[in-house]
Residue, then its C-alpha position, 0 to 999 in steps of 0.5 A: m192265552s189269546t186266541s186269534v179270530s179270523t174275520a170273514l171276507p166280504v161277499p163279492v158284489r158287482v156294482n155296474n156292468s161297465d167295461d170301460p177301462a177309464e171307469i174301472l180305473r176310476f172305481a179302483l182309485d176311489a176304492l183305494g181312497s176309501g179303504g183298499a182296492a185291487l186291480a185284476t188284469l187278464v195277462e194270458i189267454r190259452g185258446g179262446a177268450a171273451r176279452s182281450l189281454g189287458a182287460h181289468l176287474a177292479v175290486s174294493s175292500d168291501g167286496h164291490y167290483c166292476g169290470y170284465l175278464s171274461g163273459g161273466c163266468i169268473e169275475a166273482a171268483v176273481a173278486a174273491e181272490a182279490l179280497k184274499a190278496m188284500e187281506e194278505g197284502r200280497d199280489r197273486v196270480v190265478k188261472y181259470g179254464e184250461g190248465s187251472p186247478f179250479f175244476d169247478i170253474v169252466l170257461p164256455c169258450g173252452g180256453g183258459v186265462t191267467i189273471a194277475i191280481h195287484v193290491l193297489r198301494a199308491t194312487e199316482a199311476l192311476e191318476i196319471v192314466l186317467d188325466q192323460l185319457a181325459d186329454r185324449q192321449t194314449v197311455a199305459l200302465t206297467q205291472d212288474p210281478k217281481s217288485q209287485a209295483l204298478t207304474h205309469s209307462k213312459t213308452v206305450p207299446p202297440r198293444s197290451g202284453w208282456y214286455e221284458g218281464s212286465f205286463v203293460s196295459v195300453y189305454r186309448p181314448q174313447t171314440c169321438v163321433v162328429i156328426s154333421g147333418q140336421t136330419a132324422e138320421a143325424d139324431a138317430v146316430s147321435r142317440l145310438a152313439h151316446a148309448s154306445g158310450y162314445q163321445v158325440q159332437l152333433l154340429s149345428s149349421s152355425k158351427d165353424p168347421n175349423a173350430i171342430e176338434i178332430d184327433r186320430f180317435t175321431a170318426v166324422v159322419l156326414l149325413h147331408h142330402d146335399l153335397d154343398l151342405e157337407a162341403a165345409v165339414l168334409e174339407r175339415a175332415l180330410t185335413s184331419p187325422a180322423f180314423y173314419i170319414g163316412a158320407l151319406g149318399s148313393t154310389r152315383t152321389h159319391r161319384r159326383r162328390t169325388e169329381l168335385l173333390r178332384v176339381a178342388g185339388v184333393s188327392s186320390e189318396n185323401i178321397d179314398r179315405i171317404r167311406a161312401p155310401i156310408g155304413l156297414f150294410g145297406p141300403t137302409r130306408d129308416a133312421a134307426s137302421l142307418a144308425l146301426s149301420v153307421l156305428a157298426d162301420v165306425a166300430a169295425a174301422r176303429l178295430e182295423v186301425f187300433p187292434s185290441 
């Protein structure tokens, strides 16, 4: 007579604090190649929540996990559920907070969330998403609860959510900040942008503005104390799809800038794209405060153009 022995599941352990979708998907892809992985996705919010629909948590079969679905209050519990799903080889859905059977797990925001846990079985969809994000393209994954399949989406909706019975997670390239200016302010903005996880291009005085790569996920930051020095880069920015163009200088300086642009034949619509004086708050009198003001303005502008 044989007796089956149940093997204890690993204890979930967070391995990093990143909430960058590309890093989370890369972790899931690597984990799948080394033993097994599951991808947990925030698919419903009831009331308030700390994360947006489509947020991910990736879990390895050894219990390691990364990503966020809340402010940190449910992630270990979700990772434990993901480990059970991997053991069973079946996707599952769990609820926390309002409307949940887990009375011992309370969300500080007072709301509730639903998490869809998908046991990863193939690499192709994740590889396509990561490749397209690296090429700075918007891309999406579709999770079908009926077939328990995760596929690359041929069409990308405006934002993550439910579409025709499947949940679609939308991913956009990270913000790229192009910084023009050989000043203490430029150095401070560059350091803070790097620390914020943005891509950064700090332009040298010899850089040909026409060679600058600017897409619709790019913010152009002009930190010159002379309008003549910014002119070539500003002209390039105004002919680009950049979602943000900000320029250093007082209100009086910007009036002068506007006059010069009008004389040069630049349309009022294009001139209105320039945020000047630059920054979310001001005036500032030191480089660190200016960097905070500028990047807060960049982050706010991106949310306006590309809502979560």
